[in-house]
RONU-296252 format. One record per residue: y negated, z, x negated of N, C-alpha, C in turn. Coordinates in steps of 0.001 Angstrom, whole numbers, plus 500000, padded with zeros to 6 digits. Each point is the difference from the previous one (the first is absolute). Layout:
BEGIN
  n_north    n_up  n_east  ca_north   ca_up  ca_east  c_north    c_up  c_east
        Y       Z       X         Y       Z        X        Y       Z       X
...
END
This chain:
BEGIN
  n_north    n_up  n_east  ca_north   ca_up  ca_east  c_north    c_up  c_east
   079029  849512  929283    500925  499227   499201   499954  500467  498545
   501130  499911  499336    500091  500469   498621   500093  498806  499060
   499615  500179  498733    500123  498899   499039   501458  499685  499702
   500228  498816  499449    501359  499547   499704   500680  500919  498996
   499217  500595  499106    500580  500862   498971   500697  501218  500590
   499616  500404  501207    500605  501168   500637   501118  499622  500972
   500384  498756  499995    501060  499552   500897   501338  500620  499609
   500739  500470  500993    501328  500570   499770   501030  498879  500152
   500711  499689  498937    500935  498883   500009   501444  500491  500064
   500889  499227  500629    501429  500351   500004   500574  499984  498592
   501167  500605  499860    500640  500142   498695   500758  498719  499652
   499708  499366  498861    500717  498768   499628   501413  500309  499515
   500978  499606  500765    501402  500191   499635   500855  499081  500856
   501266  499886  499658    500900  499093   500710   500170  500438  501447
   499891  499039  500907    500171  500290   501419   501486  499929  500352
   500534  500996  500716    501430  499999   500344   500400  498753  500781
   501108  499404  499614    500449  498766   500640   500337  500215  501471
   500561  501160  500336    500429  500233   501382   498831  500275  500940
   498797  500163  499467    498838  500264   500851   499097  498785  500148
   500415  498880  499464    499193  498796   500147   500115  499451  501419
   498902  499424  500476    499952  499477   501363   500707  498653  500048
   500909  499862  500937    500722  498744   500180   499438  499261  501216
   499705  498743  499813    499532  499166   501106   501152  499133  500485
   500227  500026  501303    501119  499265   500581   499505  499123  501150
   500773  498983  500311    499741  499149   501153   501253  500001  500871
   500055  500854  501025    501197  500053   500847   500251  498716  500769
   498963  499190  500171    500148  498706   500668   498997  499036  499376
   500247  498700  500067    499058  499031   499431   498624  500138  500651
   498932  500200  499216    498681  500245   500587   499435  498827  500782
   500459  498792  499730    499491  498822   500700   500931  499538  501115
   501016  500803  500299    501018  499562   500957   499426  499809  501397
   499192  500945  500463    499463  499943   501362   498500  499742  500015
   499501  499344  498963    498574  499705   499944   499637  498981  501074
   499060  500325  500903    499667  499067   501085   499309  498744  499471
   500175  498912  500711    499392  498721   499633   498558  499946  500491
   499117  499493  499174    498595  499890   500390   499827  498830  500963
   499229  500184  501063    499794  498919   500968   499000  498969  499476
   500196  498743  500384    499044  498959   499630   498703  500136  500796
   500114  500491  501233    498829  500191   500854   500005  501445  500485
   499463  500919  499213    500041  501421   500373   499218  500270  501272
   500493  500900  500841    499309  500329   501250   498789  500886  499735
   499097  500109  500967    498874  500932   499857   500508  501435  499880
   499218  500838  499373    500421  501382   499782   500108  500756  501318
   501049  500801  500107    500172  500920   501125   500367  501360  499431
   499467  501087  500546    500235  501335   499431   501477  500368  500000
   500389  500773  499005    501358  500503   499897   500045  501495  500211
   501128  500604  499633    500160  501439   500182   499166  500796  499000
   499945  499542  498751    499205  500691   498976   498720  499245  499673
   500086  498692  499904    498810  499194   499743   499286  499747  501321
   499140  500930  500367    499274  499897   501256   498835  499025  499855
   499399  499665  501138    498850  499101   499966   498846  500619  499222
   499807  501294  500145    498922  500683   499276   500212  499939  498492
   501228  500209  499553    500279  499942   498568   499877  498582  499472
   500416  499037  500798    499887  498609   499571   498541  499573  499907
   499194  500413  500963    498581  499631   499990   499254  500624  498827
   500507  501131  499493    499334  500665   498875   500227  499269  498682
   500969  499083  499948    500257  499229   498788   498910  498952  499815
   499610  499770  498763    498933  499031   499718   500544  498618  499660
   501322  499874  499935    500594  498724   499595   499643  498876  500960
   499903  500316  501289    499755  498957   500994   498520  499851  500349
   499115  500665  499256    498578  499931   500339   499106  499652  498817
   500588  499773  498817    499160  499707   498836   499873  498514  499707
   500619  499156  500814    499860  498565   499840   500841  499384  498896
   500893  500776  499382    500795  499474   498896   501194  499190  500495
   500620  500408  501107    501196  499340   500517   499655  499051  501140
   500829  498953  500137    499894  499096   501133   500565  500690  501242
   499649  499524  501196    500521  500625   501231   501524  500071  500046
   500685  498921  499583    501468  500035   499999   500529  501043  499016
   499308  500169  498877    500414  501002   499020   499783  501408  500536
   498935  500190  500758    499744  501309   500604   501095  500343  501002
   500405  499029  500817    501081  500245   500963   501318  500290  499278
   500255  499285  498901    501213  500256   499226   499943  501387  499370
   498837  500392  499524    499823  501337   499431   500314  501070  501040
   499454  499851  501210    500270  500967   501058   501461  500021  500403
   500639  498822  500021    501417  499923   500369   500867  500722  498968
   499711  499796  498712    500787  500649   498945   499805  501507  500036
   498760  500447  500187    499739  501435   500042   500703  500661  501182
   499995  499344  501150    500676  500585   501157   501517  500003  499806
   500545  498931  499421    501444  499935   499768   500464  501130  499089
   499175  500348  499021    500350  501050   499031   499085  501207  500171
   499622  500312  501234    499000  501043   500227   500452  501377  499530
   501307  500257  499977    500469  501321   499583   500041  500140  498477
   499608  498952  499280    499842  500111   498550   498609  500506  499630
   499113  500117  500990    498636  500465   499763   499822  501394  500588
   499089  500749  499414    499734  501366   500465   498496  500220  500070
   499566  500609  501082    498589  500334   500184   499756  501504  499963
   501045  500791  500023    499831  501447   499916   501230  500601  499313
   499953  501311  499788    501040  500708   499245   501379  499864  500637
   500058  500057  501328    501295  499999   500682   500698  498646  499945
   499277  498934  499634    500579  498660   499989   500424  499538  498604
   499790  500836  498991    500258  499564   498628   501488  499783  499745
   500828  500953  500411    501435  499853   499779   500404  500360  498579
   501283  499795  499687    500569  500348   498706   500972  498923  499551
   500319  500016  498707    500991  499065   499490   501380  500346  500552
   500774  498987  500319    501355  500212   500480   500921  500334  498838
   500886  500978  500227    500911  500441   498941   501002  498924  499600
   500284  499059  500909    500952  498963   499623   499365  498932  499102
   498672  500050  499844    499321  499102   499068   499627  500702  498694
   499516  501248  500100    499548  500732   498820   500592  501400  500002
   500397  500466  498823    500434  501388   499851   498794  500926  500100
   500185  501221  500498    498902  500978   499972   499547  500259  498565
   498705  500189  499825    499439  500242   498675   500267  501442  499591
   500510  500193  498804    500249  501332   499455   499188  500147  498720
   499154  501009  499948    499221  500279   498795   500863  500824  499045
   500390  499422  498895    500799  500727   499013   499072  500818  499113
   500333  501266  499806    499141  500909   499246   500789  500679  498888
   499274  500587  499075    500599  500822   498958   500140  501417  500544
   500852  500848  499412    500128  501382   500482   498645  500716  500003
   499709  500682  501091    498703  500646   500147   500097  501084  501068
   498951  500793  500107    499891  501017   501045   499229  499402  501172
   500527  500065  501225    499287  499437   501150   498582  500565  500102
   499057  499117  500255    498602  500400   500063   499619  500366  501433
   499057  500885  500115    499448  500392   501299   498491  500076  499838
   499323  498926  500354    498550  499919   499860   499325  500252  501342
   498840  500623  499958    499251  500275   501225   499145  498790  500354
   499873  499743  501291    499173  498880   500423   498540  500427  500074
   499124  499012  499948    498571  500255   500113   499684  500342  501452
   499299  501097  500272    499725  500398   501388   499297  498893  500781
   500388  499857  501255    499408  499003   500882   498805  500597  500728
   498842  499342  499989    498853  500507   500756   500349  500139  501476
   499549  501064  500661    500351  500220   501415   499668  498815  500894
   498926  499287  499686    499622  498876   500843   500932  498811  499909
   500872  499979  498985    500918  498875   499817   501439  500344  500353
   500241  501226  500459    501369  500445   500258   500693  499110  501021
   499321  499679  501093    500621  499179   501053   500376  498618  499469
   499130  499393  499182    500311  498685   499441   501186  500075  499038
   500060  501064  499203    501105  500153   499052   501319  500197  500737
   499981  500804  501066    501213  500205   500796   500476  498683  500593
   499062  499176  500454    500369  498698   500565   500642  499103  498943
   499492  500055  498761    500599  499204   498926   501468  500362  499818
   500285  501302  499968    501381  500446   499812   500870  499621  501199
   499480  500165  501201    500776  499654   501190   500319  498511  500027
   499027  499169  499623    500235  498558   499989   501068  499618  498978
   499966  500624  498827    500986  499674   498973   501393  500507  500378
   500055  501140  500678    501292  500506   500465   500564  499084  501081
   499134  499578  500933    500444  499101   501067   500447  498654  499445
   499366  499550  498914    500363  498719   499399   501236  500094  499123
   500488  501225  499739    501174  500173   499158   499691  500065  498519
   498712  500020  499632    499636  500081   498585   500202  501405  499452
   499769  501024  500818    500232  501388   499612   501128  500566  500844
   500748  500929  499420    501075  500654   500730   500062  501462  499567
   500566  500888  500828    500111  501414   499619   500755  500153  498683
   499571  500958  499202    500591  500178   498679   500056  501474  499632
   501013  500357  499215    500111  501332   499411   499996  499892  498479
   499237  499057  499495    499939  499747   498571   499377  501173  499256
   500384  500138  498734    499421  501032   499137   498654  499573  499436
   499585  498760  500283    498760  499470   499454   498882  500059  501039
   498785  500176  499508    498827  499942   500870   498859  499394  499193
   499478  498874  500469    498958  499277   499278   498628  500295  500584
   499004  499935  499145    498619  500118   500456   499608  498743  500768
   499382  500174  501129    499536  498851   500772   498616  500279  500561
   499286  498933  500291    498657  500105   500565   499708  498702  500741
   498871  499921  500630    499629  498805   500757   498687  499446  499472
   499860  498689  500088    498755  499317   499639   499635  499063  501142
   498733  499714  500125    499531  499109   501059   500270  498551  499613
   500511  499211  500938    500198  498584   499758   498645  499298  499965
   499840  499006  499141    498713  499295   499930   499702  499253  501295
   498742  500061  500405    499522  499305   501192   500765  500430  501253
   500383  501265  500040    500758  500493   501147   499837  501508  500093
   500243  500531  501211    499970  501443   500212   501379  500630  499840
   501006  499201  499659    501357  500500   499872   500229  500617  498617
   501051  500807  499912    500357  500672   498755   501306  499442  499448
   500154  500105  498701    501245  499608   499339   500537  501204  499228
   501281  500295  500194    500631  501110   499283   500362  499557  498584
   499644  500804  499024    500269  499706   498591   500830  501142  499423
   501074  499662  499310    500876  500994   499384   499856  499917  498485
   499793  501133  499357    499883  500059   498546   501397  500024  499385
   500412  498876  499437    501336  499875   499422   499989  500080  498479
   498931  500520  499424    499958  500130   498544   501112  500899  499457
   500289  501147  500639    501121  500810   499500   501331  499252  500038
   500205  499163  501029    501231  499216   500080   500066  498975  498877
   498873  499363  499686    499992  499030   498906   500409  500642  498681
   499643  501257  499815    500290  500668   498744   501462  500317  499778
   500826  499953  501051    501428  500312   499867   500888  498816  500366
   499394  498873  500380    500771  498858   500474   500262  499019  498869
   501188  499397  500011    500333  498979   499017   499244  498721  500320
   499412  499400  498993    499203  498799   500194   500888  498794  500277
   499499  499098  500829    500677  498732   500269   499189  498873  499372
   500495  498775  500163    499309  498868   499397   498601  499802  500539
   499798  500323  501275    498675  499907   500576   499573  498622  500432
   500881  499000  499875    499667  498650   500438   501086  499506  500938
   499652  499041  500822    500946  499463   500963   500928  498977  499349
   501253  499932  500464    500853  498894   499559   499513  498702  500623
   500218  498890  499311    499558  498697   500495   498516  500045  500347
   499195  500460  499044    498587  500221   500263   499277  498708  500344
   500491  498865  499504    499334  498741   500290   500248  499537  501420
   501010  500578  500658    500334  499596   501363   499443  500985  501008
   500156  501281  499721    499599  501030   500952   498636  500552  499644
   499167  500188  501018    498674  500576   499784   499789  501222  500859
   501089  500594  500516    499891  501170   500861   499792  501228  499138
   498923  500779  500233    499779  501184   499170   501030  501073  500290
   500351  500774  498974    500949  501097   500150   499281  501303  499719
   500164  500951  500888    499349  501283   499834   501040  501102  499970
   499772  500989  499149    500860  501178   500021   499729  500768  501268
   501044  500357  500709    499823  500726   501246   499740  501463  499726
   499551  500698  501015    499644  501393   499860   501207  500876  500300
   500459  500831  499046    501209  500775   500224   499825  501137  500970
   498798  500556  500105    499820  501065   500966   498533  500201  500294
   499699  500395  501217    498637  500251   500393   499726  501484  500079
   500985  500787  500279    499796  501435   500142   501338  500681  499799
   500025  501282  500261    501242  500737   499801   500968  499794  501152
   499552  499386  501083    500853  499872   501175   500348  498561  500342
   499320  499015  499413    500296  498610   500303   500060  499187  498718
   500905  499051  499963    500077  499082   498870   500232  498605  500540
   499874  499019  499113    500168  498624   500412   501450  499738  500358
   500212  499171  501016    501354  499703   500451   500822  499431  498855
   501255  500445  499897    500825  499661   498847   500327  498520  499935
   500093  499317  501143    500361  498593   499955   498787  499099  499854
   498803  500590  499875    498834  499165   499788   499378  500226  498642
   500263  501146  499375    499385  500224   498705   500949  500676  499048
   499763  501256  499677    500672  500516   498823   500556  501384  500178
   500900  500343  499099    500443  501366   499815   500053  500245  498506
   499975  501258  499605    499993  500328   498584   501407  500327  499532
   500315  499596  498798    501318  500274   499451   499870  500228  498502
   500488  501134  499532    499978  500295   498571   501096  499218  499292
   499673  499521  498806    500977  499250   499216   500011  500539  498579
   501195  500324  499507    500139  500405   498608   500089  498753  499132
   499386  500036  498838    500040  498840   499109   500990  500256  498871
END
């Protein structure tokens, strides 16, 4: 890790109006909201929320909830089971009819081509699996971009799995800065992360889930 003084920050300038993200509601979000039962039934496994995944939750075993509350908790989770994800393939993406694709607006620059950090031979199979999982989930897609970012893997804490990390410092140096805070911050507490524009010279993040680069003259 590097000190804060060496942090590469985006360029402070006006963000183009036509590249701002628009949030829409194609239908009333509470229109088809199911009614909660007064006497929730015992939990039964669903298509995604299996019995094994439900048993791994600590909510029903720490003594904090009453039995009726535990049954209601299981009923709500099963009703909305596709809103939860336990692996890469179940994460999903934002729908285009709700959110516009994110576009990173940049200043005029020369496309960068950075070399990735070599992968140790013993980790090659795990790294290949990471890429295959992200491609299958729709997070990465084939690309012929002029950009290539440095990437490497780090071990997840308390696990034998790896996490792919992309060095986006060069992108920060050419990107126009945004406000950096969420609208309606007192209401929403969902964290926002900048997506990864590319993992290698042959794959980039899917356009409808993250970003593309666009030069803007000021």
